[in-house]
N, C-alpha and C positions, 0 to 999 in steps of 0.2 A: 337864313343866317349862315354865314361861313366864317371860319377863322382863317385869315389870310396866311398863305404860305410864304410869299416873298415880298409883300407890301411892307412899308415902314410901319413901326408901331404907332399906336394913337398917342402914346405918351411915354415918358421915361421918369421914373421916381428915383430920387437920389437916396442911397442908403447911407448910414452914418459914416462909413469909411470912404465915401466918395464914389463907390460903384453905382452905376445907374442901371436900373431894372426896367426892361422894356415891357410894356403892357399893351395887349391887343384887345380892343373892345369889340363886342358883337352882341347879338341877342335883342331882347325886348327893350323898348325905350323907357318903360316904367317898371317899378318893382324894386325889391330889395336886391342889391347887387350880389353876385357870386364871383369870388376870385378863384381861379382855377390854377392849381400848382402841379406841374408835371413831375414825373419821377426821373430816375437815373437814365442816362443816355438820350433822353428825349428833349423836346422843346415844346412851345405852346401848341404846335400842330398835332400833338398826341390827342387832342380833344376834337379832332375833325369829325369823328363818328358820333360821339355823345353830345358834342356842342350844339348842333342844330336842334336836338331834342330838348336839351336844358334851356337853350336860348329862346324857345317858344314862349316861356313864361318869366324868364329872368334876364336882367342885364348881365352880361358876362365880361369879365376882365381876366384874360389868360396871360400869364407872365412867362417870359423866358428867364429862367433862373441864372444867377451869375455864372459867367464863363461859357455860355452857349447861346446860340441864336443871335438876336439883336442886342443882348445885354453885354455890358462890359464885365471885366473880371477884376479881382483884387489886385492891389499894388504888387509889383514884382518884389520878391523877397519876403513877403508876408505870408506865413503858413495859412493854409485853409483851415477853417473850423466850421462845424455845423452851426455854431452860435452866430456866425456871420449871416448865415441864411435865415436864421430866426429873425435877425434884425432887418434883413432885406424885406421879408414878407411883412413884418410889422410896419415898416415904412409904407408899403403899398396899401395895406389894410387901413392905416390911419389916413392916407391921402384920399382913397376912394370913399371912406366914411365921411370925411370932411366935405367932399364934393357932393355926396348924395344926401347928407343931413342926418345920418344915423348909422348904427352898426351894420356890418356886412357879414355874409356867410362865406365860408371857405371850403372848397372841395380839393383834396389832394390825393394823388395817386402814388403809392409806394413811398419812396423817399420824400416825395412832396407832401404826403400825409404826415410824416414825421415832422417836417418843417412846420406844417400847420399847427401841430400840437405844441411845438416850441414857441411859436408866435402867440398862441392863445394865452401863454403865461406872461406875455409882455404888453398886452393891450386889452382895454375894455371895449374896443371897437369891433372885436370879433364876437359875433352872437352865437353862432352854431357852426360846427365843422364836421365834415365827412372825410374819413380816411380809409382809402382802399388798400388794405394790407400794408399799412405804413407803421405798424407797431415795431419797436426795437426788439431784438431777439430776446426770447424768454430767458430768465435767469438760469434755468436748468438746460438751456440749449447749447451747452459747451461743445458737444460733438459737432453740431451744425456750425458753430463759430470757428472751430478748428478746421473744418472742411472749407469754410469760406476763406480762411486765411491762406490755405493752400491754393485755392483758385485765384485769389488776389495776387499771389506770388507769380503764378503762371501768366496771368494777364499782364502783369508789369513786365515780364520778360518778353512777351510778344510785342508790347508797345515799344519797348526799347529796341527791338529788332525791326521796327517800322511796320509791323503787321497788325494794324489796328482792326482790320476786318476779322482776323482770327480771334483777337482779344474780345471783340463784341460777341462773336459766336460762342466763345467760352462762357461769357457772362450769361447769356441767354439760356444756354444749355444747363450750366451747373448751379447758378444762383437762382435764376428765375424758374428753372425746371420746365422749359419750353420743349414740347415733344418735337421729334425730328420732322414730322410733316408740317407742323406749324412754323418751325424754324425755316424750312425751305421756302415756304410761302412768304414769310417775313423778309427773307433775303431779297426777294424780288420787288419789295416795296420801294418806291423812289426815295423814301426817307432813310433807308438803310445806310447809304453813304454818309449822310449827315450825322447819324448816330455813331458810326465808326469814327468819324473825325473827332467827336466829343467824348471818346472813351476815356481820355485822361481824367475828365471830371468824375467819372465813375470810380476810378481808382482812388481818388482822394476822398470821395464820399464813403466808400466801403471802409477805408482806413479810419474815418472819423466816427464810426459807429460805436466805438468804445468810450466816447466822451461822456463824462458824468452828466452833462446837460441833456444828453439824448437817452438817458437810461430809463428803464421802466419806472423807477422810483421818482425821477424828476418829471417825466411827462405824465405820469399817473396823478400828478397834482392838479391837472387841468380841471377847472370847475364849470366851464361851459358845457352844454349838451354836446355829446360826441356820438356820432354814428360810425362804427367800423363795419365795412363791408368786406366779406371774405368770399373767395371763389371756392365752390364746393369740391372742385378737382385740383385745387392748388396743393403745393407741397406741404407736408405736415408742419415744418417750422413756421409757416405763415399762420396756420391755425393756432399753434401753440402760443405764438407771440400775441395774436389777437385776444385770446382768452386771458393771458397774463395781464395785459393792459386793461381789459374790461373789468377784471377783478379789482383794479385799483381806482378806476374812474368813478366819480360820484354820479355823473349824468351820462353813463355810457349805455349804448345799445349795440347789438350785433345783428346784422342781416347776412345770411349766406345765399349766394346765387348758385343754384344747382348747375353743375356741369361747367362752370366757369373756372378758368385758371387765373393767372396774374394780370390779365388785361381785359377784364370784363367790360371796361368802357369802350373797347372795340368789339369784342366777340359777342357780348350780351348787352349791348347799349340800351335797349328798351327796358330791360329789367334793372340795370344800373340806375338809369334815370328815374324810373318809378320809385326806387328806394330812396334816392336823394330827394325827390319832390315830396314824398310823404313825410320824410323826416323834417325838412325845412318848413313845411306847412303846419306842423304840429304846434299847438299853443305853448307858449313859454310858461313855465311854472316857477313861481317865486320860491326862493330858498325858505 
């Protein structure tokens, strides 16, 4: 099982505002589908390490979120909002559910996890969801949010100067908390230039984090079973946000992967997939 890097998508799903979302299929031929939602700066190929393991037991549908990869973007002049992405994923969930004949599961990384939570409030076709460090900043995380605002301003200046490469490096170092050795290795990845090209989408996503629709109070209203996965070596704000959201969720669980940082689906793929598989295989409990 592979997730194609340059092949055309298997399908495109129309969002309510006319944006079409590219969907790449892979994995098992039978079973409950999983929709994979990537995080900031990435596209569907972020699942190239964990995907083959997940796909051994599940049909996979990996999307390119709006504005990157094979998907289109919103109409010119229409401001970006995270609610648009909630609607995008809802459209994909409903389309795949209609095709497969039943509710689907969703796995989201980082910002993709946050989008999955928002979509869960919009459709009954989402059965269970996994979010890897996708919770919004904790209410008492003002210092982190102030720091993030400063980083966002520097990134915007770098992009305006045409230095997307430096803007991406700033994001990885200051927001993600990627150590210098990991960052040096990541820069040599063939996907780095694509991420740098898409850094504009990251700027707008960071700016949209203050939307009431993406707050702890809003996303904490999700009633489907939710597994949050946390890297044991991730920055403290990720742990704080995960705990704050878990306290609000009715059907929440948290699993910590020892030694992992913000990209366990790459660095600790077997442990990541084992946690996902166990959660998705658990019996559903009626309210």
